[in-house]
N, C-alpha and C positions, 0 to 999 in steps of 0.2 A: 424195578419201577416202571410205570405206565409209558408206553412209547408216544401215546398221542398227547401227553401234556409235557411241556418243556421241564427238563431235568431240574432247573433251579425252583421252579413252582412246586414240584414234587418234594423237593428237600425242604423248601420253606413250610410246606404244610406239615412235614415230619416233625421239623423243629418246633413249630407253633404248637403241635399237639403237645410237645414235651412241656411247653411253658404252660398252658391251659390246664393239662391235667395234674400239675404240681410236681412231675417229676424232675423238672428243674424249678425250685422255687425262687421266689423274688429275691435278689441280692447274690445268687449262685453264679459262679464263673462258668462259662460254657466252655466246651472243648475248644482248641485252637483250630485255625483253618486247616492245618495239616492233619490234626487228629481228626475232624469231622470229614475231610476228604477220604481218609483210609477207612472210617467206619462205614461209610455210604457208598465207597467205590465210585466216587465222581471226582471231577478235576477241582483244583483250588479254585479257578475262576467260577465255577458252578457254585461253590460254597460261598465266595465273596459276593455273588450277586443274591443269593438267598438271605445272608446274613444282613447285607445292606438293606434289603427290603423290610426286615424286620426292625432294624434299627430306625428307618424312616418311620415306620409305623409306631415306634415307641415302645415295642415290646422287649427289647433289648438295648443296651447302651455300651458304647466303647470308652473304656478308661484309658487315657494315653500312658503307655509305659506299664500298664498293668494287665490289659486283657479285656474280655467282652464278658458282660454280666447280663443276667435277667433283670429287667428294670424292676426298681422296687416302687411300685404305683401307690403304695400305702404311705409313703412319705409325706411329702408336703400336700397339705390338704386346705384349700381355702374356705372360709365359712361366711356367714353374713355378720359375724362379729368382726369389728374393725380391730385389726391386729396390725403392727408393724411387720415387715416381711420377715425379718429376724425374730421377732416375737412369735410369730405364727409357727415357725420351725421349732422353737423352744417349747412351745405349748405341746409338741407332738413328743417331747422327750428327747430330742436331739441335741447334741453338743455342737454349738454354732461358735464359730471365730469369724469376727467382722474386722476386715482390714480396710482402714480409711486411706484411699489413694490420693486424694484431693480435698483440700479443704480451705477456702478462701471467701472473703466478701467480695462482691462484684455488682456492678449495675446490671439491673434485671433486663434480660433480652426482651425485645418489643413483643413477640409473640407470647411469651410466658408471662410478661406483665399483664397482658389482658386476661389471660386465665386467673391470675392471682389477684386480679382487680387492684393493681397497684401503679403508680406512675413509673414510667421507664427509668427514671432518675433515681428510684428507690434502690437502696443497697440491700441485696438479698445474700444469704449464706448458701453457697454452693458446696455439696458434699457429693464426692464420688467414692464408692465402696463396694467391695466384694465380699459376699458371705461363703464360708467353707463349712462342711460337714465332714468330719474325718479327712481333712485336707482335700477335699473334693469340692470346686467351686460349684455352688447351687444357684446363686443369682448375682447379676451386677446391677447397681442401682445408681442413677444420677438424680439427686434431689435439689430443688430450690425452695429454701425456707424463708419465710418472712416473719422473723422473730419481733416481739415488740421493741419499740425503741429503746426502753430501759434495759432490755436484755442485749440487744445488739451492741450496746457501748460497752459490754464486758464479756464478749464471746470468748469462751477458754479456748487456747490454741491448742490443747491437749486432744489429739484425735480420738483417744479411748473414752473421751466424754460424750461421744456420738455414737457408740455402740447401739444405743436404742434411741432413734429420733423422736419417737413420741414420748419417751422417757426423759429426754432432755427438755421438750417443750413443757411436760407436766411439772418438771422439778423447777421450772421457772415460771409458774403460775399461768400457764396457758392450757386449759383444758380442751382435749381433742374430743370431738363429739361426733363427727360423721365423715364420710367419705364416698367418692364414687370413683369408679375405675372402668377402664375398656381393656378387654384382652383380645389380641388378634395374633393370628399365626403367620409366620414369616420363615423364609430360608434363612438359615445362620450366615452371617457374614464371616469373612476371614478372621476377623478379631474375635468374633464369639467362638469360632472353632478353636482358636489358640487359647482362649480363656478356658473354655469348659472342656477341653480334650474331645471335640467332636469330630467326626470325619465327615466331610459334605459329600451329598448335600444332606443336610440335617435340619429338622424342624425347630424352631425357637419361638417363645411365647414372648410377645411384647405387650408390657402392661403399662398403662397410663393412669395414674392415680391422682387426684386432688382430694386433698383432706381439710377439713373445716374445723374451727373452734366453736365453742358454744353459742357465739352470736351469729354463725352461718359465715364468718369471713374465711376465705380460703388462707392457710398458712402454710401449705407445701404443696409442690407439684413435683411427682416422680416420675421417671421413665426407668423401668425394669425390664432386664432381659433373663428369660429363664429358659434352661433347656426344656423341651417338651416332656421328657421321661422324669423330671424332678419337680413338676408342679400338677397338681390335680385340683379340679374344681368340682366340689360337690353341693348341690343346691336342692333344698327340699321344696317340693312342689305340692301345692294344694289346689284341687279342682272347686272351683265356685259354682255352686247351682245356678242355673240359667233362670 
């Protein structure tokens, strides 16, 4: 290796070349720290620093208790078609399990009431859930729903009824029409790291979405946490003539 460049950066370049060339394809487990140290004749500290940089950059992902893998960037992909987050994964052919962790009716918090354009006294349905693909946590979602009054009076207590939030609305006569969302990058919190099996510092995508019905009225406000290596946004751009 070249003496003028720090060892960990040289190793990082070597590992990245294996990923970009396809020698290590998406989803493949890479050698352990000890194996990489022996392969490249460097210390485990050097390996840890190089691998850590690639994790932060989103090229590889650590899975708690399983090892380190090349990130599968072809998995979750957002489009301009409005899907629920679990629907989006299923549209890609993935087997998704949604676990509802909290489900209750509550008074709408003041800041969210403004976004949903409802009185603060209005009862909203709060749902907290995590979606898994092959037992790997893919996203965590907190949603505030404004069901029609006739639906709110007969909300089913069974959490499995909320596997698809948009499906629940549509089964109860509310047609989902449009939505808007903001995506920002943050550092994962301790809670994120525990839930998603991340090693800090790790990037996380924070998504805020407002969904509207046919009349344009907001019916859902969601806050979603997505590990950066498990979500990819592709946008088709068209240049307009000047």
